[in-house]
N, C-alpha and C positions, 0 to 999 in steps of 0.2 A: 395419454402418452406416458410411457415408462422412461425416465431419464436417469441414467447411471452417471454420477460424477466421479471423476478420479482427482482428488484434490486433499489437501489438508482440511481439517474440520475441528471445530471446538469439540473437546476442552483444549486442543492445541492452541497456543497463543501464536496466532499467525494472522496477518492481515488477509492473505488470500482465503484462508480457511473461513473467516468471517464474512468475506465477500460471498463464498459459495453458500454459506448457511443462509445469508439474507436472500440471495437469488432463488435458492431452492425452496425457502419458505414462500416466496412469491408464486413460484410455479405450483406448489402444493395447494395454495389457496385458490389457484385457478383450476384446480381439479386433476392435476397430473400427479403421477406416482414418482417417488424419488428414492434412489439408493445411493450410498456414497462409499467409495473405496479410498482409504486413507493410506498415507505412507507407512505408517508403523501403528502397532497396536497402543491403545491409551486407555486407562481406567476411565470409567464414566462416560463412555461415548453413547451418542444418541441412538435411538433404535434404528434410524435409517442407515447407520454405519454397518455394512454387511462383510467387511473384510479388510485385509491390509496387504500391501505390496511385499511384506516379508515372506508371505506365504502364497505364492501365485497358484498352485493347485487348488488349495482350499478356497481362494478368492474366486477361481474361474467356476467352481462348483456353484457358489453362491450367486454369481452373475447368471449362470444358467437357470437357476431357480427364479431369479428376478426376471429375467427375459427383457432385457431393455430395447426399446425402439431406437435409442440414440445414446451415444456415450459422449460425455463432455469433459475434456481434460482442462483443468485449470492449471496451467504450467509456469513454472519458474524454478530455476535450479535452487535457489535457497529454500523454497517451499518444501521440495523433496529431499534435499540433502544427500545423504548416502543412498537413498532409494531412488535417485534420479534415473539411473539407467535401467531400473525395473519398469519404468513407464513405457519406453518403446518395446521392450520385451513383452509386456502384458499386451499391448496393442498388436504385435505380431501374432501373438496366440489367439487373440480374438478375431484378427483378420483371417486367419487360416481356416477358422470355422465360420466365417461370415456372421458373426454374432449380430452386429449393428454397426451403421455408420458412425464415424468419429468426428467430432467438432473439438477444436482446441482454441482456448483463449490464452494468448501469450502475454503475460503480464509485465515481464522484465527483460524483454528480448534485446533491446539495445544495451541495457547494463551488462547482461549476462554475456553477450557476444564480444563486448569491450574488454570485460575482466577476463574471459577464458579464451578469447582470441580464436585460433583455428580449431581447437577442439570443442569450443563452444558453438562455433558456427555448424561444425559437422554434427553435433548433437541436435541442434535446432532442426537442421535439414532432414535428419533421421526421424524426428518427430513429424515434421510437416509431411513427409512422404507417406505417413501412415494415417493421414487425416482426409476427410472429405472436403472440409472448410476450416479456415483459421481466421481468427479475429484478433484485433490488437486495439489498445486503448488510445493511441495517438497516431498522428498521420506519419511521423518519422518511423515508428515501429511498423506501421503497415507497408510503407515503402520499402523498408529493409526486408521485411518478409517476403514482399512480392518480387524483389530483385534477387539478390544473391542466395537467399534462402529458399527459394523455390516455390512459394506459395502464391501462385499466380492469380488467385481469386481471393486474396485477403481482404477481410471486410474490416471497416473502421467501426468499432462499437465502443463509444466512451465509457470510462468509468462511471457507473450510476451514482447518483446522489440519492440518500434516503433520509427520512426523518431521523433526527439524531437520537441516541439513546436518552431515555428520561432520567432525570437527575434523581439521585437517592439522597445526596448531601447537598447542602447549600453552600455556595462560594464562601460565605463568612466562616463557615466550619473549617474549611480547608485553609484559609488564611490564618485562623487561630491555631490549628494544628501545627502549622509549619512556621508560626510566628512572623507572618508577613504584614500584619497590621493593614494600614491603608496604602502600601506600596503599589507603584504602578507596574504591572506585571506584564513581561514578555514572555510567551510560551513557546518552548521547543518541544514537540510532542512526538512520540512514537519510538520505535527501536533505534538505539545507538549504532551508526554504521560510519565507517571511515570516510565514505563518499558523501555523507550528509552535512559536513562542514561545521561541525560543532567547534572546532579550533577556530575557524574564521569568526564565529559569533562571539567567542570569548575575547579575541583580539579586537573586534569591534566594540565590545563593551568597555574595554579599557580605553579605546580611542574616544568613544563618547563621554566618558567621564571626564578625561583630560580636556576636551574640547568644549564640553557644555556642563561645568560642574553644577550649576544651578538647576538646569533642566533635568539633569540625570540623578540629582541627590536622592530622590525616592524611587528610582527604577531598580528592579530586581528581574533577574532572569530564572525562570522556572524550567528545568530540564526533566521532563516527565516521561520516563521510559528506561529500558534497560538494553543490553546486548542481547540479540536474539540467540537462543540455543540452537545449535546444529548437531548433526550426526555424522558418524563415518569419517571419510576424509575431509569433509567440509568443517570438521571442528577446527581445522586450520584457519579457516575464515573467522569463525568465533574467536579464536586466539587473537588474530589480528585486530579484531574490533575491541576486545578487551585491552589489548596493547594500545590502541588508539585512545580509548577511554581513559586509561592511566596517563598517557601523554597530555591529554586536555587538562585533567586535574592538576598536574604539575605546572602547565602552562598557566592555569588560572591562579595557582599560589605565586608563580614567579611575577605575574602581572598584578597582583594584589586585588584580585577581583573575587577571590573564593567567598568572601562575606557577603557578595551580592548575588550569589548563585545558590538556589534551592534545588536539589535532586530527590526525585521520588523514584521508586522501583515501578515495574509494569503497572499501569493504572487500571483498576477494576472498572468495569463498565458503569457501575452507579456513580463514579466520581468524574467521569469524562465531561458531562454537561457542566459541572461546577467549575473545573479548571478552565474551560473555554469561556464560561461566563464571567470568571474573575479576572480573565486577562485582556489588556488593551489590544493585544495583536498577538497572532501566531507567526513566528519566524521560522522561514525554511530557507536556510543558507546553503542549500545543496550544491554540490560541485557536480554530481551526476544524478540524472532521474529521468524515468520513463513516464511514470505518472504517480500521483500522490494521493492516497486515501485520506491523509491528514488534510490536505488542502480541500477536498471535496467535504470532509467533515466540517472545517472552519467555514466554508461557504453555507453549509447546511444551518450552521448555528448563527450565521451572521456576524462571525468574528473576523476583523481585518487580517489579511494575509500580507507579510512582508516577505519577499522571497528573491530569488535569483531567476535568471532565464535559462537555467539547466533543463535540457530535455523537455519533456511534456509540459513543464510549468510555464514555458515561453508560449505554449498554444493555449492553455487554460487562462492565463492572465496577460493575453497578448495586448491588451489596451490599458492595463493597470499601470498608474504612476509609481506603484510601490514595488519596483523589481530592479535589480542591479545585475551586472555580469557575475558569474560565480568567481570565487577565489579572490575577492576585492573586498577585504575587511574594512578598508578606508571608505569606500563607497557604501557599504552596509551601515556604518556608523553614521554617515551623513543621512542616509534615507531614514534610519530610525530616529534621528534628531529632528528631521523635517516632518515626520509623521506625528511625533510627540508634540511638537509645537502646533500643528495644524488642526488638531482634533478632528480628523477626517473620518468620514464614514467608510464602512466596507466598500471595496470595489466589487461589483457584481458583473460577471461575464455577460456578453450580449444576449446570450440565449435564456437569460433569466431576468426577471423584472424586480427580484428581491430575495432575500434569505429564504431558502425552503421552496422557492419557485423553481422547479426543475422539469421545465416544459420539454427539453430535448434530452436531458440526461437523468430524468427521474426513473426510479426503480420500475414503475409501471410501464413506462415507455420501452426501457431496455428490455425487460422481460418480454414484451410483445414482440420486439426485433429478434430476440433470441429464439423464441417459439417459431417465428417465421423461418429462421435459419435451419432449426432443426426439421421443419416440414420440407424445406427444399431439398435437404440431403437425403430425407426418406424418400421423397417422391422420385429423386434421380435413381435411388437404388431400385 
């Protein structure tokens, strides 16, 4: 089978791009041919990248040469930025020539439609109308797609878990580099975004220090990540995230916790394992979330997750004792204190028996389900 992905793709620093690369690699290992159309041209692109949305005529010629059996759009507004509207335009052009049936995975449908409101819902309905089948990672997202957004046959296909990237450096090397010694580390990992609640975590850290001075004496917060780069009109969102980050830094200084916080830029793949191994827990103080690749990464590493009940986190960690309502720094501080006192082991969702046990959400399982979905739309056609 020939599969064309329309998606961000490495070397772009994008979680959906990484998702596509991993899924594409699994399909290729199973004997299928892969091509990728990316939002914009980037140096150092992989051989399977055949074009970009900035030049639709050239991209269409390359798509015709490839001859896909199915087209799979990995969609979210932040992923495509200024090229978002080019996605339905390309799908229109492919549909007019009956090139191949289209499947779409909607990664951030609830967050995008909440943020963009009417125009966001109109955009999603436009993309949905041009697809044969639509998938989502959470029940809430699937229900939204199947209801007001018009995807009557929306399919729930959870975010897959994969064997985590191998370590290049050791935890002690990162500790030495950042002067962390033997501190107890809490890790907030990933792109910095105003809906991820970093300000709530900073306030919780202050409350923890005041309420539990002895317990928190050697606790440090590591914020590993940076603001996502965006393009076109979506640079406004990037600017808002930079403004949010600046406000959080001022908040940390005002609360006198800056000395307890270590910030790093975007983490190279070879350092991810070391940060997760060095940390006692990953903290996800999200105010809004549809799904979280960071949460799945933590589960794969066996690192405990302390989070909120925002969006899809409430589904993934439905029975976990380590979750609080979003926007409550006081409860977040109490949960962190309880966790540090307990020496608790990681919470494992009911469909897994332990870290890296991914019986229902493993890459192999999700890849098989994806191929079955491809075959269903091809057969119907």
